[in-house]
PyMOL CGO cylinders between C-alpha atoms (Angstrom):
from pymol import cmd
from pymol.cgo import CYLINDER

trace = [
    CYLINDER, 43.06, -1.57, -97.66, 44.38, 0.80, -95.51, 0.3, 1, 1, 1, 1, 1, 1,
    CYLINDER, 44.38, 0.80, -95.51, 43.36, 0.48, -91.66, 0.3, 1, 1, 1, 1, 1, 1,
    CYLINDER, 43.36, 0.48, -91.66, 42.44, 3.82, -89.59, 0.3, 1, 1, 1, 1, 1, 1,
    CYLINDER, 42.44, 3.82, -89.59, 42.95, 3.50, -86.00, 0.3, 1, 1, 1, 1, 1, 1,
    CYLINDER, 42.95, 3.50, -86.00, 40.63, 5.53, -83.62, 0.3, 1, 1, 1, 1, 1, 1,
    CYLINDER, 40.63, 5.53, -83.62, 39.68, 4.95, -79.72, 0.3, 1, 1, 1, 1, 1, 1,
    CYLINDER, 39.68, 4.95, -79.72, 36.06, 5.32, -78.58, 0.3, 1, 1, 1, 1, 1, 1,
    CYLINDER, 36.06, 5.32, -78.58, 35.57, 5.95, -74.99, 0.3, 1, 1, 1, 1, 1, 1,
    CYLINDER, 35.57, 5.95, -74.99, 32.73, 4.23, -72.91, 0.3, 1, 1, 1, 1, 1, 1,
    CYLINDER, 32.73, 4.23, -72.91, 31.21, 6.33, -70.18, 0.3, 1, 1, 1, 1, 1, 1,
    CYLINDER, 31.21, 6.33, -70.18, 29.65, 4.14, -67.41, 0.3, 1, 1, 1, 1, 1, 1,
    CYLINDER, 29.65, 4.14, -67.41, 27.04, 6.48, -66.86, 0.3, 1, 1, 1, 1, 1, 1,
    CYLINDER, 27.04, 6.48, -66.86, 25.27, 9.32, -68.96, 0.3, 1, 1, 1, 1, 1, 1,
    CYLINDER, 25.27, 9.32, -68.96, 25.04, 12.60, -68.36, 0.3, 1, 1, 1, 1, 1, 1,
    CYLINDER, 25.04, 12.60, -68.36, 26.52, 15.98, -67.01, 0.3, 1, 1, 1, 1, 1, 1,
    CYLINDER, 26.52, 15.98, -67.01, 28.95, 14.60, -65.03, 0.3, 1, 1, 1, 1, 1, 1,
    CYLINDER, 28.95, 14.60, -65.03, 31.10, 13.40, -68.40, 0.3, 1, 1, 1, 1, 1, 1,
    CYLINDER, 31.10, 13.40, -68.40, 30.90, 16.92, -69.53, 0.3, 1, 1, 1, 1, 1, 1,
    CYLINDER, 30.90, 16.92, -69.53, 34.79, 18.00, -68.60, 0.3, 1, 1, 1, 1, 1, 1,
    CYLINDER, 34.79, 18.00, -68.60, 36.00, 14.65, -69.76, 0.3, 1, 1, 1, 1, 1, 1,
    CYLINDER, 36.00, 14.65, -69.76, 33.94, 14.87, -73.07, 0.3, 1, 1, 1, 1, 1, 1,
    CYLINDER, 33.94, 14.87, -73.07, 35.75, 18.20, -73.71, 0.3, 1, 1, 1, 1, 1, 1,
    CYLINDER, 35.75, 18.20, -73.71, 39.40, 17.07, -73.29, 0.3, 1, 1, 1, 1, 1, 1,
    CYLINDER, 39.40, 17.07, -73.29, 38.76, 13.84, -75.61, 0.3, 1, 1, 1, 1, 1, 1,
    CYLINDER, 38.76, 13.84, -75.61, 37.13, 16.52, -78.16, 0.3, 1, 1, 1, 1, 1, 1,
    CYLINDER, 37.13, 16.52, -78.16, 40.44, 19.06, -77.89, 0.3, 1, 1, 1, 1, 1, 1,
    CYLINDER, 40.44, 19.06, -77.89, 42.68, 16.07, -78.10, 0.3, 1, 1, 1, 1, 1, 1,
    CYLINDER, 42.68, 16.07, -78.10, 41.03, 14.64, -80.97, 0.3, 1, 1, 1, 1, 1, 1,
    CYLINDER, 41.03, 14.64, -80.97, 40.30, 17.62, -82.90, 0.3, 1, 1, 1, 1, 1, 1,
    CYLINDER, 40.30, 17.62, -82.90, 44.14, 18.32, -82.77, 0.3, 1, 1, 1, 1, 1, 1,
    CYLINDER, 44.14, 18.32, -82.77, 45.02, 14.83, -84.20, 0.3, 1, 1, 1, 1, 1, 1,
    CYLINDER, 45.02, 14.83, -84.20, 42.46, 15.27, -87.16, 0.3, 1, 1, 1, 1, 1, 1,
    CYLINDER, 42.46, 15.27, -87.16, 43.45, 18.85, -87.77, 0.3, 1, 1, 1, 1, 1, 1,
    CYLINDER, 43.45, 18.85, -87.77, 39.61, 19.68, -86.94, 0.3, 1, 1, 1, 1, 1, 1,
    CYLINDER, 39.61, 19.68, -86.94, 39.08, 23.69, -86.42, 0.3, 1, 1, 1, 1, 1, 1,
    CYLINDER, 39.08, 23.69, -86.42, 35.34, 23.56, -85.28, 0.3, 1, 1, 1, 1, 1, 1,
    CYLINDER, 35.34, 23.56, -85.28, 33.27, 22.12, -82.65, 0.3, 1, 1, 1, 1, 1, 1,
    CYLINDER, 33.27, 22.12, -82.65, 29.55, 22.24, -82.62, 0.3, 1, 1, 1, 1, 1, 1,
    CYLINDER, 29.55, 22.24, -82.62, 28.30, 22.16, -78.79, 0.3, 1, 1, 1, 1, 1, 1,
    CYLINDER, 28.30, 22.16, -78.79, 24.89, 21.55, -78.10, 0.3, 1, 1, 1, 1, 1, 1,
    CYLINDER, 24.89, 21.55, -78.10, 23.78, 23.87, -74.98, 0.3, 1, 1, 1, 1, 1, 1,
    CYLINDER, 23.78, 23.87, -74.98, 20.45, 24.28, -73.23, 0.3, 1, 1, 1, 1, 1, 1,
    CYLINDER, 20.45, 24.28, -73.23, 21.45, 26.60, -70.20, 0.3, 1, 1, 1, 1, 1, 1,
    CYLINDER, 21.45, 26.60, -70.20, 24.81, 27.39, -71.56, 0.3, 1, 1, 1, 1, 1, 1,
    CYLINDER, 24.81, 27.39, -71.56, 26.71, 24.95, -68.69, 0.3, 1, 1, 1, 1, 1, 1,
    CYLINDER, 26.71, 24.95, -68.69, 28.44, 23.06, -71.67, 0.3, 1, 1, 1, 1, 1, 1,
    CYLINDER, 28.44, 23.06, -71.67, 28.82, 26.08, -73.83, 0.3, 1, 1, 1, 1, 1, 1,
    CYLINDER, 28.82, 26.08, -73.83, 30.52, 28.13, -70.98, 0.3, 1, 1, 1, 1, 1, 1,
    CYLINDER, 30.52, 28.13, -70.98, 32.70, 25.21, -69.95, 0.3, 1, 1, 1, 1, 1, 1,
    CYLINDER, 32.70, 25.21, -69.95, 33.60, 24.39, -73.83, 0.3, 1, 1, 1, 1, 1, 1,
    CYLINDER, 33.60, 24.39, -73.83, 34.96, 27.84, -74.69, 0.3, 1, 1, 1, 1, 1, 1,
    CYLINDER, 34.96, 27.84, -74.69, 37.10, 27.50, -71.84, 0.3, 1, 1, 1, 1, 1, 1,
    CYLINDER, 37.10, 27.50, -71.84, 38.62, 24.19, -72.26, 0.3, 1, 1, 1, 1, 1, 1,
    CYLINDER, 38.62, 24.19, -72.26, 38.57, 24.56, -76.10, 0.3, 1, 1, 1, 1, 1, 1,
    CYLINDER, 38.57, 24.56, -76.10, 41.22, 27.33, -76.62, 0.3, 1, 1, 1, 1, 1, 1,
    CYLINDER, 41.22, 27.33, -76.62, 42.20, 26.26, -80.29, 0.3, 1, 1, 1, 1, 1, 1,
    CYLINDER, 42.20, 26.26, -80.29, 39.06, 25.04, -81.48, 0.3, 1, 1, 1, 1, 1, 1,
    CYLINDER, 39.06, 25.04, -81.48, 36.03, 27.33, -82.71, 0.3, 1, 1, 1, 1, 1, 1,
    CYLINDER, 36.03, 27.33, -82.71, 33.26, 26.81, -80.95, 0.3, 1, 1, 1, 1, 1, 1,
    CYLINDER, 33.26, 26.81, -80.95, 29.79, 27.01, -82.03, 0.3, 1, 1, 1, 1, 1, 1,
    CYLINDER, 29.79, 27.01, -82.03, 27.28, 26.65, -79.26, 0.3, 1, 1, 1, 1, 1, 1,
    CYLINDER, 27.28, 26.65, -79.26, 23.57, 25.31, -80.59, 0.3, 1, 1, 1, 1, 1, 1,
    CYLINDER, 23.57, 25.31, -80.59, 20.81, 26.35, -77.81, 0.3, 1, 1, 1, 1, 1, 1,
    CYLINDER, 20.81, 26.35, -77.81, 17.33, 25.18, -77.77, 0.3, 1, 1, 1, 1, 1, 1,
    CYLINDER, 17.33, 25.18, -77.77, 15.15, 27.25, -79.85, 0.3, 1, 1, 1, 1, 1, 1,
    CYLINDER, 15.15, 27.25, -79.85, 12.93, 29.84, -77.93, 0.3, 1, 1, 1, 1, 1, 1,
    CYLINDER, 12.93, 29.84, -77.93, 9.71, 28.36, -76.87, 0.3, 1, 1, 1, 1, 1, 1,
    CYLINDER, 9.71, 28.36, -76.87, 10.98, 25.04, -76.66, 0.3, 1, 1, 1, 1, 1, 1,
    CYLINDER, 10.98, 25.04, -76.66, 10.40, 24.93, -72.76, 0.3, 1, 1, 1, 1, 1, 1,
    CYLINDER, 10.40, 24.93, -72.76, 7.58, 27.37, -73.01, 0.3, 1, 1, 1, 1, 1, 1,
    CYLINDER, 7.58, 27.37, -73.01, 6.30, 30.41, -75.24, 0.3, 1, 1, 1, 1, 1, 1,
    CYLINDER, 6.30, 30.41, -75.24, 8.78, 33.32, -75.07, 0.3, 1, 1, 1, 1, 1, 1,
    CYLINDER, 8.78, 33.32, -75.07, 10.96, 31.02, -73.04, 0.3, 1, 1, 1, 1, 1, 1,
    CYLINDER, 10.96, 31.02, -73.04, 15.22, 30.82, -73.88, 0.3, 1, 1, 1, 1, 1, 1,
    CYLINDER, 15.22, 30.82, -73.88, 16.62, 28.47, -71.34, 0.3, 1, 1, 1, 1, 1, 1,
    CYLINDER, 16.62, 28.47, -71.34, 20.37, 29.73, -72.28, 0.3, 1, 1, 1, 1, 1, 1,
    CYLINDER, 20.37, 29.73, -72.28, 20.99, 31.97, -69.39, 0.3, 1, 1, 1, 1, 1, 1,
    CYLINDER, 20.99, 31.97, -69.39, 22.04, 35.47, -70.05, 0.3, 1, 1, 1, 1, 1, 1,
    CYLINDER, 22.04, 35.47, -70.05, 24.93, 35.11, -67.93, 0.3, 1, 1, 1, 1, 1, 1,
    CYLINDER, 24.93, 35.11, -67.93, 26.14, 31.76, -69.86, 0.3, 1, 1, 1, 1, 1, 1,
    CYLINDER, 26.14, 31.76, -69.86, 25.50, 33.76, -73.10, 0.3, 1, 1, 1, 1, 1, 1,
    CYLINDER, 25.50, 33.76, -73.10, 27.58, 36.71, -72.16, 0.3, 1, 1, 1, 1, 1, 1,
    CYLINDER, 27.58, 36.71, -72.16, 30.53, 34.17, -70.60, 0.3, 1, 1, 1, 1, 1, 1,
    CYLINDER, 30.53, 34.17, -70.60, 30.11, 32.29, -74.18, 0.3, 1, 1, 1, 1, 1, 1,
    CYLINDER, 30.11, 32.29, -74.18, 30.74, 35.16, -76.20, 0.3, 1, 1, 1, 1, 1, 1,
    CYLINDER, 30.74, 35.16, -76.20, 33.59, 36.61, -74.08, 0.3, 1, 1, 1, 1, 1, 1,
    CYLINDER, 33.59, 36.61, -74.08, 34.93, 33.28, -74.68, 0.3, 1, 1, 1, 1, 1, 1,
    CYLINDER, 34.93, 33.28, -74.68, 35.39, 33.35, -78.39, 0.3, 1, 1, 1, 1, 1, 1,
    CYLINDER, 35.39, 33.35, -78.39, 32.09, 31.45, -79.02, 0.3, 1, 1, 1, 1, 1, 1,
    CYLINDER, 32.09, 31.45, -79.02, 29.44, 32.09, -81.16, 0.3, 1, 1, 1, 1, 1, 1,
    CYLINDER, 29.44, 32.09, -81.16, 25.62, 31.02, -80.42, 0.3, 1, 1, 1, 1, 1, 1,
    CYLINDER, 25.62, 31.02, -80.42, 23.28, 29.61, -83.19, 0.3, 1, 1, 1, 1, 1, 1,
    CYLINDER, 23.28, 29.61, -83.19, 19.82, 29.85, -81.67, 0.3, 1, 1, 1, 1, 1, 1,
    CYLINDER, 19.82, 29.85, -81.67, 17.26, 28.52, -84.71, 0.3, 1, 1, 1, 1, 1, 1,
    CYLINDER, 17.26, 28.52, -84.71, 14.61, 25.89, -85.33, 0.3, 1, 1, 1, 1, 1, 1,
    CYLINDER, 14.61, 25.89, -85.33, 15.46, 22.34, -84.52, 0.3, 1, 1, 1, 1, 1, 1,
    CYLINDER, 15.46, 22.34, -84.52, 16.10, 20.20, -87.95, 0.3, 1, 1, 1, 1, 1, 1,
    CYLINDER, 16.10, 20.20, -87.95, 13.66, 17.54, -86.37, 0.3, 1, 1, 1, 1, 1, 1,
    CYLINDER, 13.66, 17.54, -86.37, 10.74, 19.69, -85.38, 0.3, 1, 1, 1, 1, 1, 1,
    CYLINDER, 10.74, 19.69, -85.38, 9.05, 22.74, -86.19, 0.3, 1, 1, 1, 1, 1, 1,
    CYLINDER, 9.05, 22.74, -86.19, 6.10, 22.21, -88.34, 0.3, 1, 1, 1, 1, 1, 1,
    CYLINDER, 6.10, 22.21, -88.34, 6.17, 18.64, -88.28, 0.3, 1, 1, 1, 1, 1, 1,
    CYLINDER, 6.17, 18.64, -88.28, 6.12, 18.84, -84.39, 0.3, 1, 1, 1, 1, 1, 1,
    CYLINDER, 6.12, 18.84, -84.39, 2.99, 20.83, -84.70, 0.3, 1, 1, 1, 1, 1, 1,
    CYLINDER, 2.99, 20.83, -84.70, 1.52, 18.21, -86.94, 0.3, 1, 1, 1, 1, 1, 1,
    CYLINDER, 1.52, 18.21, -86.94, 1.91, 15.84, -84.64, 0.3, 1, 1, 1, 1, 1, 1,
    CYLINDER, 1.91, 15.84, -84.64, 0.76, 17.70, -81.35, 0.3, 1, 1, 1, 1, 1, 1,
    CYLINDER, 0.76, 17.70, -81.35, -2.30, 18.94, -82.99, 0.3, 1, 1, 1, 1, 1, 1,
    CYLINDER, -2.30, 18.94, -82.99, -3.23, 15.84, -85.32, 0.3, 1, 1, 1, 1, 1, 1,
    CYLINDER, -3.23, 15.84, -85.32, -1.32, 12.92, -82.68, 0.3, 1, 1, 1, 1, 1, 1,
    CYLINDER, -1.32, 12.92, -82.68, 0.17, 11.70, -85.83, 0.3, 1, 1, 1, 1, 1, 1,
    CYLINDER, 0.17, 11.70, -85.83, 3.90, 11.52, -86.42, 0.3, 1, 1, 1, 1, 1, 1,
    CYLINDER, 3.90, 11.52, -86.42, 5.74, 12.72, -89.08, 0.3, 1, 1, 1, 1, 1, 1,
    CYLINDER, 5.74, 12.72, -89.08, 9.10, 10.93, -90.89, 0.3, 1, 1, 1, 1, 1, 1,
    CYLINDER, 9.10, 10.93, -90.89, 11.20, 13.17, -88.96, 0.3, 1, 1, 1, 1, 1, 1,
    CYLINDER, 11.20, 13.17, -88.96, 10.24, 12.15, -85.84, 0.3, 1, 1, 1, 1, 1, 1,
    CYLINDER, 10.24, 12.15, -85.84, 10.64, 8.50, -86.83, 0.3, 1, 1, 1, 1, 1, 1,
    CYLINDER, 10.64, 8.50, -86.83, 13.86, 9.31, -87.66, 0.3, 1, 1, 1, 1, 1, 1,
    CYLINDER, 13.86, 9.31, -87.66, 14.92, 11.02, -84.26, 0.3, 1, 1, 1, 1, 1, 1,
    CYLINDER, 14.92, 11.02, -84.26, 13.55, 7.50, -82.61, 0.3, 1, 1, 1, 1, 1, 1,
    CYLINDER, 13.55, 7.50, -82.61, 15.71, 5.36, -84.55, 0.3, 1, 1, 1, 1, 1, 1,
    CYLINDER, 15.71, 5.36, -84.55, 18.77, 8.05, -84.03, 0.3, 1, 1, 1, 1, 1, 1,
    CYLINDER, 18.77, 8.05, -84.03, 18.05, 7.59, -80.24, 0.3, 1, 1, 1, 1, 1, 1,
    CYLINDER, 18.05, 7.59, -80.24, 18.77, 3.76, -80.65, 0.3, 1, 1, 1, 1, 1, 1,
    CYLINDER, 18.77, 3.76, -80.65, 22.19, 4.81, -80.59, 0.3, 1, 1, 1, 1, 1, 1,
    CYLINDER, 22.19, 4.81, -80.59, 21.68, 7.53, -77.55, 0.3, 1, 1, 1, 1, 1, 1,
    CYLINDER, 21.68, 7.53, -77.55, 20.20, 10.71, -77.18, 0.3, 1, 1, 1, 1, 1, 1,
    CYLINDER, 20.20, 10.71, -77.18, 23.34, 12.23, -78.02, 0.3, 1, 1, 1, 1, 1, 1,
    CYLINDER, 23.34, 12.23, -78.02, 23.60, 10.72, -81.65, 0.3, 1, 1, 1, 1, 1, 1,
    CYLINDER, 23.60, 10.72, -81.65, 20.15, 12.20, -82.36, 0.3, 1, 1, 1, 1, 1, 1,
    CYLINDER, 20.15, 12.20, -82.36, 21.28, 15.59, -81.19, 0.3, 1, 1, 1, 1, 1, 1,
    CYLINDER, 21.28, 15.59, -81.19, 24.64, 15.58, -83.02, 0.3, 1, 1, 1, 1, 1, 1,
    CYLINDER, 24.64, 15.58, -83.02, 23.06, 15.24, -86.57, 0.3, 1, 1, 1, 1, 1, 1,
    CYLINDER, 23.06, 15.24, -86.57, 20.48, 18.02, -85.72, 0.3, 1, 1, 1, 1, 1, 1,
    CYLINDER, 20.48, 18.02, -85.72, 22.68, 20.33, -84.68, 0.3, 1, 1, 1, 1, 1, 1,
    CYLINDER, 22.68, 20.33, -84.68, 25.22, 19.66, -87.69, 0.3, 1, 1, 1, 1, 1, 1,
    CYLINDER, 25.22, 19.66, -87.69, 22.43, 20.15, -89.89, 0.3, 1, 1, 1, 1, 1, 1,
    CYLINDER, 22.43, 20.15, -89.89, 21.17, 23.40, -88.06, 0.3, 1, 1, 1, 1, 1, 1,
    CYLINDER, 21.17, 23.40, -88.06, 24.85, 24.98, -88.57, 0.3, 1, 1, 1, 1, 1, 1,
    CYLINDER, 24.85, 24.98, -88.57, 25.14, 24.14, -92.17, 0.3, 1, 1, 1, 1, 1, 1,
    CYLINDER, 25.14, 24.14, -92.17, 21.51, 25.84, -92.74, 0.3, 1, 1, 1, 1, 1, 1,
    CYLINDER, 21.51, 25.84, -92.74, 22.69, 28.84, -91.14, 0.3, 1, 1, 1, 1, 1, 1,
    CYLINDER, 22.69, 28.84, -91.14, 25.88, 28.89, -92.87, 0.3, 1, 1, 1, 1, 1, 1,
    CYLINDER, 25.88, 28.89, -92.87, 28.05, 28.68, -89.69, 0.3, 1, 1, 1, 1, 1, 1,
    CYLINDER, 28.05, 28.68, -89.69, 29.69, 25.37, -90.81, 0.3, 1, 1, 1, 1, 1, 1,
    CYLINDER, 29.69, 25.37, -90.81, 30.52, 24.26, -94.58, 0.3, 1, 1, 1, 1, 1, 1,
    CYLINDER, 30.52, 24.26, -94.58, 29.31, 21.19, -95.67, 0.3, 1, 1, 1, 1, 1, 1,
    CYLINDER, 29.31, 21.19, -95.67, 31.78, 18.62, -96.65, 0.3, 1, 1, 1, 1, 1, 1,
    CYLINDER, 31.78, 18.62, -96.65, 34.42, 19.30, -94.00, 0.3, 1, 1, 1, 1, 1, 1,
    CYLINDER, 34.42, 19.30, -94.00, 34.44, 17.68, -90.69, 0.3, 1, 1, 1, 1, 1, 1,
    CYLINDER, 34.44, 17.68, -90.69, 33.75, 19.14, -87.67, 0.3, 1, 1, 1, 1, 1, 1,
    CYLINDER, 33.75, 19.14, -87.67, 33.26, 17.48, -83.93, 0.3, 1, 1, 1, 1, 1, 1,
    CYLINDER, 33.26, 17.48, -83.93, 29.85, 17.37, -82.44, 0.3, 1, 1, 1, 1, 1, 1,
    CYLINDER, 29.85, 17.37, -82.44, 29.10, 17.31, -78.73, 0.3, 1, 1, 1, 1, 1, 1,
    CYLINDER, 29.10, 17.31, -78.73, 25.81, 16.86, -76.96, 0.3, 1, 1, 1, 1, 1, 1,
    CYLINDER, 25.81, 16.86, -76.96, 24.55, 14.75, -74.25, 0.3, 1, 1, 1, 1, 1, 1,
    CYLINDER, 24.55, 14.75, -74.25, 21.74, 13.13, -71.94, 0.3, 1, 1, 1, 1, 1, 1,
    CYLINDER, 21.74, 13.13, -71.94, 18.95, 15.90, -70.77, 0.3, 1, 1, 1, 1, 1, 1,
    CYLINDER, 18.95, 15.90, -70.77, 21.79, 18.04, -69.59, 0.3, 1, 1, 1, 1, 1, 1,
    CYLINDER, 21.79, 18.04, -69.59, 25.67, 18.54, -70.17, 0.3, 1, 1, 1, 1, 1, 1,
    CYLINDER, 25.67, 18.54, -70.17, 27.71, 16.64, -72.18, 0.3, 1, 1, 1, 1, 1, 1,
    CYLINDER, 27.71, 16.64, -72.18, 28.29, 12.85, -73.06, 0.3, 1, 1, 1, 1, 1, 1,
    CYLINDER, 28.29, 12.85, -73.06, 28.55, 12.13, -76.57, 0.3, 1, 1, 1, 1, 1, 1,
    CYLINDER, 28.55, 12.13, -76.57, 31.08, 13.28, -79.14, 0.3, 1, 1, 1, 1, 1, 1,
    CYLINDER, 31.08, 13.28, -79.14, 31.59, 12.32, -82.62, 0.3, 1, 1, 1, 1, 1, 1,
    CYLINDER, 31.59, 12.32, -82.62, 33.41, 13.64, -85.88, 0.3, 1, 1, 1, 1, 1, 1,
    CYLINDER, 33.41, 13.64, -85.88, 30.76, 14.16, -88.55, 0.3, 1, 1, 1, 1, 1, 1,
    CYLINDER, 30.76, 14.16, -88.55, 30.64, 15.94, -92.00, 0.3, 1, 1, 1, 1, 1, 1,
    CYLINDER, 30.64, 15.94, -92.00, 27.69, 18.37, -91.84, 0.3, 1, 1, 1, 1, 1, 1,
    CYLINDER, 27.69, 18.37, -91.84, 25.04, 18.95, -94.63, 0.3, 1, 1, 1, 1, 1, 1,
    CYLINDER, 25.04, 18.95, -94.63, 21.86, 20.82, -95.09, 0.3, 1, 1, 1, 1, 1, 1,
    CYLINDER, 21.86, 20.82, -95.09, 18.58, 19.41, -93.77, 0.3, 1, 1, 1, 1, 1, 1,
    CYLINDER, 18.58, 19.41, -93.77, 17.38, 19.11, -97.14, 0.3, 1, 1, 1, 1, 1, 1,
    CYLINDER, 17.38, 19.11, -97.14, 20.45, 16.47, -97.77, 0.3, 1, 1, 1, 1, 1, 1,
    CYLINDER, 20.45, 16.47, -97.77, 20.05, 14.59, -94.16, 0.3, 1, 1, 1, 1, 1, 1,
    CYLINDER, 20.05, 14.59, -94.16, 21.17, 11.18, -95.86, 0.3, 1, 1, 1, 1, 1, 1,
    CYLINDER, 21.17, 11.18, -95.86, 24.50, 13.11, -96.76, 0.3, 1, 1, 1, 1, 1, 1,
    CYLINDER, 24.50, 13.11, -96.76, 25.83, 13.81, -93.37, 0.3, 1, 1, 1, 1, 1, 1,
    CYLINDER, 25.83, 13.81, -93.37, 28.45, 11.31, -92.32, 0.3, 1, 1, 1, 1, 1, 1,
    CYLINDER, 28.45, 11.31, -92.32, 29.41, 10.00, -88.87, 0.3, 1, 1, 1, 1, 1, 1,
    CYLINDER, 29.41, 10.00, -88.87, 33.05, 9.32, -89.17, 0.3, 1, 1, 1, 1, 1, 1,
    CYLINDER, 33.05, 9.32, -89.17, 33.55, 8.52, -85.81, 0.3, 1, 1, 1, 1, 1, 1,
    CYLINDER, 33.55, 8.52, -85.81, 32.70, 8.08, -82.35, 0.3, 1, 1, 1, 1, 1, 1,
    CYLINDER, 32.70, 8.08, -82.35, 35.28, 10.16, -79.64, 0.3, 1, 1, 1, 1, 1, 1,
    CYLINDER, 35.28, 10.16, -79.64, 32.93, 9.03, -76.72, 0.3, 1, 1, 1, 1, 1, 1,
    CYLINDER, 32.93, 9.03, -76.72, 29.50, 7.83, -75.96, 0.3, 1, 1, 1, 1, 1, 1,
    CYLINDER, 29.50, 7.83, -75.96, 27.76, 6.46, -72.57, 0.3, 1, 1, 1, 1, 1, 1,
    CYLINDER, 27.76, 6.46, -72.57, 27.90, 2.62, -72.11, 0.3, 1, 1, 1, 1, 1, 1,
    CYLINDER, 27.90, 2.62, -72.11, 24.57, 2.49, -72.07, 0.3, 1, 1, 1, 1, 1, 1,
    CYLINDER, 24.57, 2.49, -72.07, 24.47, 3.44, -75.58, 0.3, 1, 1, 1, 1, 1, 1,
    CYLINDER, 24.47, 3.44, -75.58, 26.33, 0.52, -76.47, 0.3, 1, 1, 1, 1, 1, 1,
    CYLINDER, 26.33, 0.52, -76.47, 24.69, -2.81, -76.91, 0.3, 1, 1, 1, 1, 1, 1,
    CYLINDER, 24.69, -2.81, -76.91, 27.14, -4.80, -74.96, 0.3, 1, 1, 1, 1, 1, 1,
    CYLINDER, 27.14, -4.80, -74.96, 26.54, -2.71, -71.61, 0.3, 1, 1, 1, 1, 1, 1,
    CYLINDER, 26.54, -2.71, -71.61, 23.66, -1.32, -70.12, 0.3, 1, 1, 1, 1, 1, 1,
    CYLINDER, 23.66, -1.32, -70.12, 19.93, -1.74, -70.74, 0.3, 1, 1, 1, 1, 1, 1,
]
cmd.load_cgo(trace, "trace")
């Protein structure tokens, strides 16, 4: 049987300090695998702005929080970063989070968890970035901005910045179980069972 060799980088800590290194690793692996698209989760636009600067030969799709996530009528992606991302050739997707929406409203109103929130808690066993990467892959597929069945690299993090990247085959949210995680490029060591808590 054929073997495929790839390297996963484990960071000692999580969060924003890893962002630039994550993007360098993404650029390198995208070239090795001939992957043309990177999906980048970005709340304020810091990570998205940096991504369009580092990922020169890769289509960058920045996925922001839905408007209202941090409060009614509030969009966390700053105008300054929005302009910089667009001027850098990146596209921005702001859409309903695949693991939220009406089900989250039911949980908040009736204090009962829905299946999608149980799925997110299971995915977080692999780190916050794992949940977010799968979510943005579905959001991009649902918006028609990536092809299902074609590999992309997804980038996410813990709170702010990026610390996790993986090669993913996206699918639409109604085909969630057809998503494929092909490999991790990098992940915080605290998410690995041999390290951290």
